[in-house]
C-alpha positions as CSV (number, residue, x, y, z in Angstrom):
1,X,35.9,-7.5,6.6
2,X,32.4,-6.6,7.7
3,X,32.7,-3.2,5.8
4,X,33.8,-5.0,2.6
5,X,30.9,-7.4,2.8
6,X,28.5,-4.7,3.5
7,X,29.6,-2.8,0.4
8,X,29.6,-5.7,-1.9
9,X,26.2,-6.9,-0.5
10,X,24.9,-3.3,-1.0
11,X,25.7,-3.2,-4.6
12,X,24.6,-6.7,-5.3
13,X,21.3,-5.9,-3.6
14,X,20.8,-2.9,-5.8
15,X,21.6,-5.0,-8.9
16,X,19.2,-7.8,-8.0
17,X,16.4,-5.4,-7.2
18,X,17.0,-3.3,-10.4
19,X,16.9,-6.7,-12.5
20,X,13.6,-7.8,-10.6
21,X,12.1,-4.3,-11.4
22,X,13.0,-4.6,-15.1
23,X,11.4,-8.0,-15.2
24,X,8.3,-6.7,-13.7
25,X,7.6,-4.7,-16.9
26,X,9.5,-6.8,-19.3
27,X,7.2,-9.9,-18.6
28,X,4.4,-8.2,-20.4
29,X,6.3,-8.6,-23.7
30,X,6.4,-12.3,-23.3
31,X,3.6,-14.2,-25.2
32,X,4.7,-17.6,-24.1
33,X,3.4,-18.9,-20.8
34,X,6.7,-20.8,-20.2
35,X,8.7,-17.5,-20.7
36,X,6.6,-15.8,-18.2
37,X,6.8,-18.6,-15.7
38,X,10.6,-18.4,-16.0
39,X,10.6,-14.7,-15.2
40,X,8.3,-15.3,-12.3
41,X,10.6,-18.0,-10.9
42,X,13.6,-15.6,-11.3
43,X,11.8,-12.9,-9.3
44,X,11.1,-15.4,-6.5
45,X,14.8,-16.2,-6.4
46,X,15.5,-12.4,-6.3
47,X,13.3,-12.1,-3.2
48,X,15.0,-14.8,-1.3
49,X,18.6,-13.5,-2.3
50,X,17.6,-9.9,-1.2
51,X,16.3,-11.3,2.2
52,X,19.5,-13.4,2.5
53,X,22.0,-10.6,1.7
54,X,20.2,-8.1,3.9
55,X,20.0,-10.3,7.0
56,X,23.6,-11.4,6.5
57,X,24.7,-7.8,6.7
58,X,22.6,-7.1,9.7
59,X,23.9,-10.2,11.4
60,X,27.5,-9.2,10.8
61,X,26.8,-5.9,12.6
62,X,24.7,-7.2,15.4
63,X,25.7,-10.9,15.8
64,X,22.2,-11.5,17.0
65,X,21.1,-15.1,17.2
66,X,17.4,-14.0,17.4
67,X,17.9,-12.4,13.9
68,X,19.0,-15.8,12.5
69,X,15.9,-17.5,13.9
70,X,13.7,-14.6,12.6
71,X,15.4,-15.0,9.1
72,X,14.6,-18.6,9.1
73,X,11.0,-18.0,9.8
74,X,10.8,-15.5,7.0
75,X,12.2,-18.2,4.6
76,X,9.6,-20.7,5.7
77,X,6.9,-18.1,5.6
78,X,7.7,-16.8,1.9
79,X,8.0,-20.6,0.7
80,X,4.5,-21.3,2.3
81,X,3.0,-18.2,0.7
82,X,4.3,-19.0,-2.8
83,X,3.3,-22.7,-2.5
84,X,-0.1,-22.2,-0.9
85,X,-1.3,-19.3,-3.0
86,X,-0.3,-20.9,-6.4
87,X,-1.7,-24.4,-5.4
88,X,-5.0,-22.9,-4.0
89,X,-5.5,-20.5,-6.8
90,X,-3.7,-21.6,-10.1
91,X,-5.2,-18.7,-11.9
92,X,-3.8,-16.0,-9.6
93,X,-1.5,-13.2,-10.9
94,X,2.0,-14.3,-10.1
95,X,3.3,-10.9,-10.7
96,X,1.1,-9.5,-7.9
97,X,2.1,-12.3,-5.6
98,X,5.7,-11.7,-6.2
99,X,5.4,-8.0,-5.7
100,X,3.4,-8.6,-2.3
101,X,6.3,-10.9,-1.2
102,X,9.0,-8.5,-2.2
103,X,7.5,-5.5,-0.5
104,X,7.0,-7.4,2.6
105,X,10.7,-8.7,2.5
106,X,11.9,-5.1,2.1
107,X,9.8,-4.0,5.1
108,X,10.9,-7.0,7.2
109,X,14.6,-6.4,6.9
110,X,14.6,-2.7,6.9
111,X,12.4,-2.5,10.1
112,X,14.5,-5.3,11.5
113,X,17.5,-3.2,10.9
114,X,16.0,-0.3,12.9
115,X,14.1,-2.3,15.6
116,X,14.2,-6.1,15.6
117,X,11.4,-6.4,18.2
118,X,8.9,-4.4,16.1
119,X,10.0,-6.3,12.8
120,X,9.2,-9.5,14.5
121,X,5.9,-8.2,15.6
122,X,5.2,-7.0,12.0
123,X,6.0,-10.5,10.9
124,X,3.7,-12.2,13.1
125,X,0.9,-9.9,12.2
126,X,1.7,-10.4,8.5
127,X,1.7,-14.1,8.9
128,X,-1.8,-14.0,10.6
129,X,-3.0,-11.6,7.9
130,X,-1.8,-13.8,5.2
131,X,-3.8,-16.9,6.6
132,X,-7.0,-14.8,6.6
133,X,-6.1,-13.3,3.0
134,X,-5.9,-16.8,1.6
135,X,-9.7,-17.1,1.9
136,X,-10.5,-13.6,0.4
137,X,-10.3,-14.5,-3.3
138,X,-12.6,-17.4,-2.7
139,X,-15.1,-15.2,-1.1
140,X,-14.7,-12.6,-3.9
141,X,-15.5,-15.4,-6.4
142,X,-18.4,-17.1,-4.6
143,X,-20.1,-14.4,-2.3
144,X,-22.5,-12.7,-4.7
145,X,-24.3,-10.9,-1.9
146,X,-21.3,-8.5,-1.3
147,X,-22.9,-6.2,-4.0
148,X,-26.1,-5.9,-1.9
149,X,-24.5,-4.5,1.3
150,X,-24.1,-1.0,0.2
151,X,-26.0,0.6,3.2
152,X,-24.0,-1.7,5.5
153,X,-20.7,-0.5,4.2
154,X,-21.6,3.1,4.5
155,X,-22.9,2.7,8.1
156,X,-20.0,0.6,9.1
157,X,-17.4,3.1,7.7
158,X,-19.0,6.0,9.6
159,X,-19.4,3.9,12.7
160,X,-15.7,2.9,12.8
161,X,-14.4,6.4,12.1
162,X,-16.9,7.8,14.7
163,X,-15.7,5.3,17.3
164,X,-12.1,6.4,16.8
165,X,-13.0,10.1,17.1
166,X,-14.9,9.4,20.3
167,X,-12.7,6.8,22.1
168,X,-9.4,6.8,20.0
169,X,-6.1,7.5,21.4
170,X,-3.9,10.4,20.1
171,X,-0.8,9.4,18.2
172,X,1.5,12.2,16.9
173,X,-1.3,14.7,17.2
174,X,-4.0,12.6,15.3
175,X,-6.7,10.3,16.6
176,X,-6.1,7.3,14.5
177,X,-6.0,4.3,16.9
178,X,-8.1,2.2,19.2
179,X,-6.4,0.4,22.0
180,X,-8.1,-2.7,23.4
181,X,-6.2,-4.9,25.9
182,X,-2.8,-3.9,24.6
183,X,-3.9,-4.5,21.0
184,X,-3.9,-1.3,18.9
185,X,-6.0,-0.9,15.8
186,X,-6.1,1.8,13.2
187,X,-9.7,1.4,11.9
188,X,-9.2,3.9,9.1
189,X,-7.0,1.5,7.3
190,X,-9.8,-0.8,6.8
191,X,-12.3,1.9,6.2
192,X,-10.5,2.7,3.0
193,X,-11.4,-0.6,1.7
194,X,-15.0,-0.5,3.1
195,X,-15.4,2.9,1.5
196,X,-14.5,1.6,-1.9
197,X,-17.1,-1.3,-1.6
198,X,-19.6,1.4,-0.5
199,X,-18.9,3.6,-3.6
200,X,-19.1,0.7,-6.0
201,X,-22.5,-0.4,-4.5
202,X,-23.9,3.0,-4.8
203,X,-23.0,3.5,-8.5
204,X,-23.7,0.0,-9.4
205,X,-27.1,0.5,-10.7
206,X,-27.7,4.2,-11.0
207,X,-25.7,7.4,-11.5
208,X,-28.6,9.7,-11.2
209,X,-28.2,13.1,-9.6
210,X,-30.1,12.0,-6.5
211,X,-27.8,8.9,-6.0
212,X,-24.8,11.1,-6.6
213,X,-26.1,13.6,-4.0
214,X,-26.7,10.9,-1.4
215,X,-23.4,9.4,-2.1
216,X,-21.6,12.8,-1.7
217,X,-23.3,13.4,1.7
218,X,-22.2,9.9,3.1
219,X,-18.7,10.3,1.6
220,X,-18.5,13.9,3.1
221,X,-19.3,12.4,6.5
222,X,-16.3,10.1,6.2
223,X,-14.0,12.9,5.3
224,X,-15.2,15.3,7.9
225,X,-14.8,12.9,10.8
226,X,-11.2,12.2,9.6
227,X,-10.5,15.8,9.4
228,X,-11.8,16.3,12.9
229,X,-9.7,13.5,14.1
230,X,-6.7,15.3,12.4
231,X,-6.1,12.2,10.1
232,X,-5.2,14.5,7.1
233,X,-3.7,11.6,5.1
234,X,-6.8,9.4,5.4
235,X,-9.1,12.3,4.6
236,X,-7.2,13.0,1.4
237,X,-7.2,9.5,0.4
238,X,-10.8,9.0,0.7
239,X,-11.5,12.3,-1.1
240,X,-9.4,11.3,-4.1
241,X,-11.0,7.8,-4.1
242,X,-14.4,9.4,-4.0
243,X,-13.6,11.9,-6.9
244,X,-12.0,9.2,-9.0
245,X,-14.9,6.6,-8.7
246,X,-17.5,9.4,-9.2
247,X,-15.9,10.5,-12.4
248,X,-15.3,6.9,-13.6
249,X,-18.9,5.9,-12.9
250,X,-20.6,9.1,-14.3
251,X,-18.1,10.3,-16.9
252,X,-19.1,13.8,-16.2
253,X,-16.4,16.4,-16.1
254,X,-18.7,18.8,-14.3
255,X,-18.5,16.6,-11.2
256,X,-15.0,16.5,-11.3
257,X,-14.5,20.2,-11.7
258,X,-17.0,20.9,-8.8
259,X,-15.1,18.4,-6.6
260,X,-11.8,20.1,-7.4
261,X,-13.2,23.6,-6.6
262,X,-14.7,22.3,-3.3
263,X,-11.4,20.7,-2.4
264,X,-9.5,23.9,-3.0
265,X,-12.0,26.0,-1.0
266,X,-11.9,23.3,1.8
267,X,-8.0,23.3,1.9
268,X,-7.8,27.1,2.3
269,X,-10.4,27.0,5.0
270,X,-8.7,24.2,6.8
271,X,-5.5,26.2,6.7
272,X,-7.2,29.0,8.7
273,X,-9.4,26.9,10.9
274,X,-7.1,24.1,12.1
275,X,-3.7,24.7,13.6
276,X,-2.4,21.2,12.8
277,X,-2.9,22.0,9.1
278,X,-1.0,25.3,9.5
279,X,1.8,23.5,11.2
280,X,2.0,20.8,8.3
281,X,2.1,23.6,5.6
282,X,4.6,25.8,7.4
283,X,6.9,22.8,8.1
284,X,6.7,22.0,4.4
285,X,7.4,25.5,3.2
286,X,10.1,26.4,5.9
287,X,11.6,22.9,6.8
288,X,15.1,24.0,7.3
289,X,13.9,27.1,9.2
290,X,12.1,24.9,11.7
291,X,15.2,22.9,12.2
292,X,16.7,25.9,14.1
293,X,14.2,25.4,16.9
294,X,13.0,21.8,16.5
295,X,14.2,18.7,14.9
296,X,12.1,18.7,11.8
297,X,11.1,15.3,10.5
298,X,11.1,16.6,6.9
299,X,14.7,18.2,7.2
300,X,16.1,14.9,8.8
301,X,14.4,13.0,6.0
302,X,16.1,15.2,3.3
303,X,19.4,14.9,5.0
304,X,19.1,11.2,5.0
305,X,18.1,11.0,1.3
306,X,20.9,13.4,0.3
307,X,23.4,11.4,2.4
308,X,22.6,8.1,0.7
309,X,22.9,9.6,-2.8
310,X,22.5,7.1,-5.7
311,X,24.0,3.8,-4.1
312,X,23.6,4.4,-0.4
313,X,25.8,4.2,2.5
314,X,25.2,0.4,3.0
315,X,22.8,-1.4,5.2
316,X,23.8,-0.6,8.9
317,X,26.2,2.1,7.8
318,X,23.9,5.1,7.9
319,X,22.0,6.9,10.5
320,X,18.3,6.5,9.7
321,X,17.4,6.1,13.2
322,X,17.9,9.8,13.7
323,X,14.8,10.4,11.5
324,X,11.7,10.5,13.8
325,X,9.3,7.6,13.2
326,X,11.7,6.1,10.6
327,X,10.1,2.7,10.6
328,X,6.7,3.9,9.6
329,X,6.2,7.4,8.0
330,X,9.8,7.8,6.9
331,X,10.7,4.4,5.9
332,X,11.3,5.6,2.4
333,X,14.0,8.0,3.7
334,X,15.6,5.2,5.6
335,X,15.8,3.1,2.5
336,X,17.2,5.8,0.4
337,X,19.9,6.6,3.0
338,X,21.3,3.0,3.3
339,X,20.4,1.4,0.0
340,X,20.5,4.6,-2.3
341,X,18.2,6.3,-4.7
342,X,18.6,3.6,-7.3
343,X,17.1,1.0,-4.9
344,X,14.4,3.6,-3.8
345,X,13.4,4.4,-7.4
346,X,13.1,0.7,-8.1
347,X,10.8,0.4,-5.1
348,X,8.7,3.2,-6.5
349,X,8.4,1.4,-9.9
350,X,7.4,-1.9,-8.2
351,X,4.7,0.0,-6.5
352,X,3.7,1.6,-9.9
353,X,3.8,-2.0,-11.4
354,X,1.2,-3.1,-8.6
355,X,-0.9,-0.2,-9.6
356,X,-0.8,-1.2,-13.3
357,X,-2.0,-4.7,-12.5
358,X,-4.8,-3.4,-10.3
359,X,-5.9,-1.1,-13.2
360,X,-5.5,-3.9,-15.7
361,X,-7.9,-6.1,-13.6
362,X,-10.4,-3.3,-13.6
363,X,-10.3,-2.8,-17.2
364,X,-10.7,-6.4,-18.2
365,X,-13.2,-7.7,-15.8
366,X,-16.9,-7.5,-17.1
367,X,-18.6,-7.3,-13.7
368,X,-19.4,-3.6,-13.1
369,X,-19.3,-3.9,-9.5
370,X,-15.8,-5.3,-9.2
371,X,-14.7,-3.1,-12.0
372,X,-15.4,-0.1,-9.9
373,X,-14.0,-1.9,-6.7
374,X,-10.7,-2.6,-8.5
375,X,-10.3,0.9,-9.8
376,X,-11.2,2.4,-6.4
377,X,-8.5,0.3,-4.7
378,X,-6.0,1.1,-7.5
379,X,-6.4,4.8,-6.8
380,X,-6.3,4.3,-3.0
381,X,-3.0,2.3,-3.3
382,X,-1.1,4.6,-5.7
383,X,-2.2,7.7,-4.0
384,X,-1.0,6.4,-0.5
385,X,2.3,5.7,-2.1
386,X,2.4,9.2,-3.5
387,X,1.5,10.8,-0.1
388,X,4.1,8.8,1.6
389,X,7.0,9.4,-0.8
390,X,5.9,13.0,-1.5
391,X,5.8,13.9,2.1
392,X,9.2,12.2,2.7
393,X,10.8,14.2,-0.2
394,X,9.1,17.5,0.6
395,X,7.3,17.4,-2.6
396,X,4.0,17.8,-0.6
397,X,3.2,18.6,3.0
398,X,3.6,15.6,5.4
399,X,0.4,13.5,5.8
400,X,1.5,10.8,8.1
401,X,0.5,7.7,6.0
402,X,2.5,4.6,5.7
403,X,4.1,3.0,2.6
404,X,1.9,-0.2,2.0
405,X,3.5,-3.4,3.1
406,X,6.9,-1.8,3.8
407,X,6.3,0.6,6.6
408,X,5.8,-0.5,10.3
409,X,2.2,-0.8,11.4
410,X,-0.1,-3.9,12.0
411,X,-3.4,-2.4,10.7
412,X,-1.6,-1.0,7.6
413,X,-0.1,-4.4,6.7
414,X,-3.4,-6.3,7.3
415,X,-5.5,-3.9,5.2
416,X,-2.7,-3.9,2.4
417,X,-2.7,-7.7,2.4
418,X,-6.6,-7.6,2.0
419,X,-6.3,-5.3,-0.9
420,X,-3.9,-7.6,-2.7
421,X,-6.1,-10.6,-2.0
422,X,-9.3,-8.7,-3.2
423,X,-7.4,-7.8,-6.5
424,X,-6.3,-11.5,-6.8
425,X,-9.9,-12.6,-6.4
426,X,-11.0,-10.1,-9.1
427,X,-8.1,-11.2,-11.3
428,X,-9.3,-14.8,-11.0
429,X,-12.8,-13.9,-11.7
430,X,-11.5,-12.0,-14.9
431,X,-9.9,-15.5,-15.9
432,X,-13.1,-17.3,-15.2
433,X,-15.1,-14.8,-17.4
434,X,-12.5,-15.4,-20.1
435,X,-12.9,-19.1,-20.1
436,X,-16.6,-19.0,-19.9
437,X,-16.7,-16.7,-22.9
438,X,-14.5,-18.9,-24.7
439,X,-16.6,-22.0,-24.0
440,X,-19.7,-20.1,-25.2
441,X,-18.0,-19.3,-28.4
442,X,-17.0,-22.9,-28.8
443,X,-20.5,-23.9,-28.4
444,X,-21.9,-21.4,-30.7
445,X,-19.4,-22.5,-33.4
446,X,-20.3,-26.1,-33.1
447,X,-24.0,-25.4,-33.2
448,X,-23.6,-23.6,-36.5
């Protein structure tokens, strides 16, 4: 009976998530606000149904009372998030809110299937982060001084990365964490956000050569510290964000070309200078050869994805625990094995929908500072998704970054929640600008 329920639930989860994904793009065709609200309500129902079915299957396999209590806490959490956010910020993007909840829900049940204790820990961190994130849209709307802290952003970013390099602990060969009284933090996750604000502040009033040169020096300091800490994923993300924001701010192709040439030369030099870079590249090019002598992460990932095929083996019916660090770096592979490539592709499309909403906020808001901030966060988010999935599928060398809101990692979840909250604040500011512009037009028409 358990096998039958697992199989039926698996197909139903795929259908539910596929419909949710379709609605994420179809909603843009709806001109009526009532029609859009109806789709958003259906998406919320999909989130709760997906969470219910997944935890039902896991319970049937584990018969854990703790899991039932955990599921009840999640239901209360998602209800509270939906109600509180929409009541406090009526102008917020319901689509982004739904996507944030959906990604969290997938992360909770997938990590819970692999390690219940860590999933509960992730949930607690997410709940605390959500409380803090509730205030971020208000800060974005009201705190005008944020544009004036450019120097502070630059010094803070370098300071945090420098502290990790000096006193950080080594995890999987990279210095990315600081441990204080049993609390482990990954400051590089927050530096990504700080770096975007720094870049936006630098290019707000000037894009002169002197300003570009000064920005490049400080950005290079960030990247070099990450490289020396062996955090290749973080270094790549900051470099891509830097190049993207530089080109968007200056519109000069020569800067972009120079950056790409510099990156190419630096990549070749890094291969010969740093052994960990050579290991990542050789593992990428000879993944199955490495398997003869070592349990290659990439090889196990590809086996898992291939085993799952289109519709997966079913939740709790696969062996994703055989993939090293499957709850963090290789969560996409674990999802692909048990829920199938159809579900995994829908997950990619939902992440892409988030990216489109981020970019849409950047294109429509008039404030130049937040236009750059939104674009920088957009690039950072989608490139992190690309690095995670690309590494898991052997499309690119493994970089060790997490899938936002889905992978296990407290700092990653907190920073991702902050990013979504910042974009919500910018989206609300865009709505305020539209209303202010409409009011000015009405006054102008009445005066005439």
